[in-house]
N, C-alpha and C positions, 0 to 999 in steps of 0.2 A: 578666580579667586587665586589670588597669588599665594605661595606654598612654599615653604621649605623644606630641606633633605627629608624630613620627618614626615610630608603630608600634613602638617598643621598650616594653618593660615601664620601669616610673617606679621608684624606688628606695623602699622600704616604710617606713612609721610603723609601731614596734612599742610594746606599751603592755602591762607587767605591772600588775593594780591588786590586790594581798594575794593573789597565786597561790599555789596548793599541791597536789601532788600525792602521794595514798597509794596503792602497789600492793595488787591485791585481798587477798593473802595476808599484808599486814605490817600491825603496829598501829602503826608508827613512820610518821609522813610522810617521802616522800624529800626534801620542800623545802617550807616553809610560807612564807607574809606577804611573798612575793619581789613587792616595788614599786619599779617602773623606768619612763622613758620615754625610746626613741630615736627621733631625729629621721632624716626617711628622708635616706641618703647617708654618715648616721654607719659610722664604722668600731669596733667594738667587741669587746673580749677577756676573757673569762671567765674568772677566776680561782676557784681554792676550794680547798678540801681535798679527799683522797680519799672517794668517800662525800657528799659535799658537796650532790649532785642536779645538775651541770651537765650532763651528759646530759640528764637528765628532762628539765631546760629545753627545751633546742635540739629536743627529741623533741615538747614541748607543742608551741613554736612552730610545729612540721612539720605537726604536728595526726595523728601517726602513734601517740599514747599508749592509743588505741582507746576503748572505750565504759565505761560504767558495770560489767560485766563483767570489765574491766579493774582499775578503778582507781578513786577517787573523786577529783575536783579541788575547790579551791577557788578564790574570787575569780575574775577576769578574766585570761584571755589573747589580748589583739586584737593584729592586723596590720590598719593602716587603718580602724581602730576597728572592724572584724567582729571577733566571736571566729573567732582560729585553726583552731579545726575547721571552717570554712567558707570558708577563702579557701588549701587546700592548695595551690592551682595559683600562688600567689604563694610561695611559698618551695620551695628547694632545700637540702637536707640531705645532706651527704658523711658517711660513717661514718667509725668509726677504723680499720676493716678492708677494704681494697680489695675483694679477694676476695669480698666481703659483698655487693659492688654492681654485680661483673659479672653481666650476666644474658643475655646473647646470646652466640654463638659466634664474631663477626666486630666489628670495631672499627666500622664507620659503623651497623650495624643497633644494636649498643649504647649508641652516641649517640643516634642517631633514636628510642630507645625511649619516651624521655620524653614527646617531641613527640607521638608516634603517641597516645598514652593522654590526651593533653589535646584531642586531636581537631585539631592543627594540620594545614591543607591540605596534600595529599600533595607538592605542588609549592614549597611553601616548605620544605618539612622536609631536603631535602638540601643547600639553598645554608645553613640555619641547621649541618647536621651539618659542612660545610666549613669555614663560619666558626667555629665553637666550637673545632675541634681545631687552627685555625690561632691563634687567643686564647690556645690555653693551651699554644700550642707541641710538639703532639704529631704530629710531622711523620713519620707511616705510612701504608701504602696503609689504604684502608677495609675491605679484605676480609681484612688481617692478622686471624688468631687472635687472642682476647683473651687464651690462655690462654699465649701467647708473650710477652707484656708483662710487664716487671720490676715492682716495687712502687713504684716512682714512676712508670711510666708509668701503671698501671691507676688510682692517684691521679687523674693529669691526666685519664684515660679519664674518671674518674667526675666531675670537675670541667667535662670538655666535655659530660656530657650534661644535668648542671643547668644552663650554659651555653645550652646550645641551648633549655632551655624559657623563656629569657628571663624568671628569677624577678627580682621586685624586693626579695626578702631571701634572703641567701646565710648557711648554717649549717654552719658545718664541726668536727666533733668529733672533735680531736686527728686533723687531718690529715696529720701528719707520723709519726704511731707507729708505731716497726717498720722505720723508713726510714734508710739509710746516709746520711753527712752529705750527698752530694751528690744525695741522692733528695729531701731537706729542701729543700734550696736552688730544686731544679726544682718544688717543689708550689707554696713561697712565691713563687716570678716568677711560676707560674703566675698563682696567685690574682692578683696586681698586674696581669698582662697582662688578665686577664678584666674586671675590674673597672674597664679605662682602656677595653676595647672595649663594655661595656653596664654600664655604673655602676649600682649596688644597695646595698643596704644590708649589710653586713657582720659577721657574730657568729661568733667562733672560740672553742673551748673546747679550750683547751693547758694541759700543767702546765711544759714548759719553754718560753720565752716570750720568749727573747731574739731569734731570727729572726723575730717578727713585730710587736717592736717600732718597726721604721721604717714599717710600713704601717699601724698604729691609729693612732686620736684619743683612744680612750677605755680606761679599765680597769672592769669592774664584777666584785667579788668576793661571793660568795654564801656564805651558811654557816648556824650556826643561826642563829635569828632573821629570815631572811632577805638581804637585801643588807647586808653590812657594812663595806665601802667604795666608792667610786664617783667617777671624775674623771679628767683626765688623766693619765697615764701618768706622769709626773714624780711629779704632787701622790700617788698613791695609792703607789706605790713607792718615793720616796723619804720623803715625810713620814710615812707608816704602814708604811714597810716593813719594821721590826722588830717591830712587833707582829704583823704579817700573817706573817712567817717564825717565830712562834712557835706559830703556828698552823698551821703545815705548809704554806703556798702556798711555791712556788717566787719568789725572789725573786735578784735579779741583787745581787751582794754579801753575800750571807748562806749559806755554805755548808753541806751537813748536816755533822754530825761522821761522819769514816771511823774504821773500826773501825785496832787498832793492827795492825801487821805481826806475820807469825806468828814463833815464838819460835823452831821447829822447822824443817829440812829436810823436804822429802819424803819420804813412805816408798816402801813397793816398790811398783812397776808392778803394776796390776791390769787393765788393756787395754793392747793394743800394736797398731798396725795398720802395715802394712808393702806399702808402693806398693797401698795401698787406693782402689779406684774405686767412690763412690755412687751411687745411682740412686733412682728412685721408679715410675719404668716399663721395665719389662723390656728390658735392649738400648740404653735411651736414658740414659748416664750422665751426671752434670752437674757431677763432680767426680772427679778422676783423682788417679796421682801421691800418694797423703795416705799421710805418714809424721808419725806421732807416739804418745806413751806417755801414758797416764793414772794418775798415782801416788795412792796414801793419802795424802790431807793435805797436796792440793794445790791450789790453783785453777788451772785451766784456760779460757780466752779463748777461742775461734772468731771471732774479725770478718773481716771482709771486703764486700765491696758486695752488693745486694742481686741474689739470681738465683747467688751464688757456690757454692752448696750446703751453707750451712751449717746448716741444720735438718736436710735429708737426713742428713747427715755424723752430727748429733746423735742422729737415730732409731734411725741406724744401730747407734751406738756403744751403745745403749739396750737394742738386742735386737730392733727392733721392724722393723727392716728386713732383708732380705738383702744382705750385701755385691755390689756389681756386679762385683767384680772385688779381685786382691789377697789380701791376710789382713788377718782382725782374729781377736785370741787373746784371751780370759781367762786370767789367772792361773791357777795351780791353788790358790791362796788364795782367790780370789772363786768360780769354778768349784765348788769344793769337791765335786771326784767328778763333777760335769757332763758335763764332756770344756770343752773351749777356745772352742767357738764359740755366741757367747747367743743366735743369731737359732732353735737346735734347743732354748733352755731353754724350759718351760711357763712359761705366765703367772705361776703360783703361786710359782716358782723365781726367777721377776724381779723379785718383791715384793720381797726382803731384799736383792739383790745390785744392782737397777737401779731408780732413780727418775726417771719422765720428765715433766717441765712442757711442757706445750705450748705453741706461740707464740698459740694461741686456746684461749682456757678453755673457753667452751662444747665442745670436743670431748671433754674428758675429764670433764665434769659428770655423775654417776651418782646423785646422793641426792635424795630431795626435801627435805629440808632440809640445813641447812649442816651441823650437825651430823652427820644422816646420811654425807652426801659424805665426812666424816673417818674412820668407822669403814665404809668400805667395804673398803677394804685389809686391815686387822688381821681382820676376818670372815672375811677368805678365807682368812687363816691361822689361825683358830683362835684368836686370844688372845681371852682372858676378857672378860666384857662390863664387868666393874670396870675393867681394866686399858684396856679402849676407852676407855671415860670418863675416866680421870685423863689420857691421851695427847690427847685431844679437847679438855680441857677447860684444859690448859697448850697447846696450840698455838694455841687461839684466843684467848686471853690475849693470848700475844704477838706475835701479829699482827693484833690490836685488832680483833678478829672476834666474840668473846664476846655482845657485843649483839646480834648478828645469828644466832646459834643456829639460832633456829627459824625463819628466812627461808626462801624457796623459793631457791635458789642463783642461779639465771637471772634473778632481781629486784636483785640487786646490782649494783655499778658494775663500770664495766673492771676498775678499779685493786683492790675487793676481790675480783674473782671473781682476778684475778691470784694476788692472797694468797692466796684457799681452796685454788687447787690446788698451790701451794708447800705448803700444810701436809696436804694429802692425801699427796702424795710422801713427805713425813717421816715421817707416821703410820706406815709400816711400816720407818722406819731402814734405807733401803740404805744399801752402800757407795758406790756410786755414786749420784751426782746431777745428772743434765743437766736444763739449765732454758734454754729458749727465751726469752729478753728476760723475764727476770725482774723487771723494775724497770719494765716497761711500766703505766702510767696511776697509777704513784705520787706522792704528793704528798712533799713535801721529809720529812718526820716520816718516814711509812712507807717511803719508800726507804732513812733511815738501821737503820730496824730491821731490815729483811729485809737489807739487805746486812752487817748487824755478827750477825746471826741464821749467815746462809751463812760468815762469818768463823769464829764459833764451831764449826760445824762440822769445816770446814777443818781446825782446829786440834786436833778430837777425833779427826780421823783418817778421814774421808769424802772422798772424790775428787769436785770441786767439778766441773762442765764449763757455761758457760756462754757463752750464743749471745745476742751483744750488740752493739749501736752505739753503747750508753754507757757511752764510754770511762771516765767518771768511776769506775764499778763496775768496771771492768781495774785501775784505779789504787788504789781502797779495798779490793779484795781482794789485790792483788799477784799478779796473776796472770800468770801466763805466756801469751803472746800466740800463737796459731798464726792466720796471715792465711790466707784462703782466697781462691784465684783462680781457681776454676773447673775447667775441663777444661786438662791439660799435657801 
């Protein structure tokens, strides 16, 4: 690892020369002909439409894309003049999902893990661990269980693990995805403190960029054909903002179109919760005292801080977790003779009544191709193959996934995976649709199209339950808001 006179890692220089990557199972390149150079210590924000290859670029810089069996590369991707695959210790990568980076059961052990893998002498590891936790503002005991941390705390934990390794290049892939507003600020401030403590080159991928503008010095926009804009934030977002917004890039001052307000009032109650308690672990409720109704033709938004129990409530409403207390009852119109308790329904019966889109798309991908994924539910219901094909074709087109019909779902970008799981849930036409962070990873164009689709379903009589920190979604859907506060 390149070090300065103090023994700290020095900021890395980065260069892409006509670089591209194609996944082994794909005909199209994830990105191609990307060329730029980043000087040591620069702070760069990478923007682009959903599926433009932003995450692939960061994975390439981190040296984790794999060998020839996983894909094909072109051009060069260099760190300090050396191929990125040979300098992995120079880069630290923070992924979109904080849970995916928690490895060990205790906070101190988790932060120390990277140092141990780099062969850092034992007597240096624990001072590094404590300094890293202090730098990111995570003031918890070293033996605190990692499973007890909130989403924002887990992101800071992952940042501490990166900082303890002293990389010269810090790569952040949508680091504030799925965090509440307070958690977003926590993570941004932690990054700022980290860079003050140990200067490094910073490259951040985000769709929503306002929170990062005070921290970054340069914006690079990737798209078809490589780099489509590059320069200081004021120049890229000001001079070229209108063009970029037309291509789907989130640009301050260019808000996407919102659907019209509903033309009718909500209909009958389909689900009713009274004094409901919800839990992932038996005997350990995460939220209690829940009173709400889910109505046909209504959008209901579950909001609140990370850890308040929103996702657990969504899974309970969808019949995938048993209530931990109180009552959850389906109306006769929804149950249609099955009984009032959704948790007792068979999975086949849930398909046309309840649709659930999980927060982590990978948790529900089952098909070998994108098109196969949309056929899983309808085939379980015995829908004729020609009708399955027609449904799939329509959904693929509406959600901009038609060009990916034969792709492996796991090779999609995060935003594309999210749209695929929404499409798969819609393929069985459920009467109640529960979506956990439905706009995660979306560019401005796909955000608007997805919200418009949900609004149309609402107006057709579907009950929409959205779990979200995106208050623009709440406003766009004219949703009734249910704020959760955890245990009451």
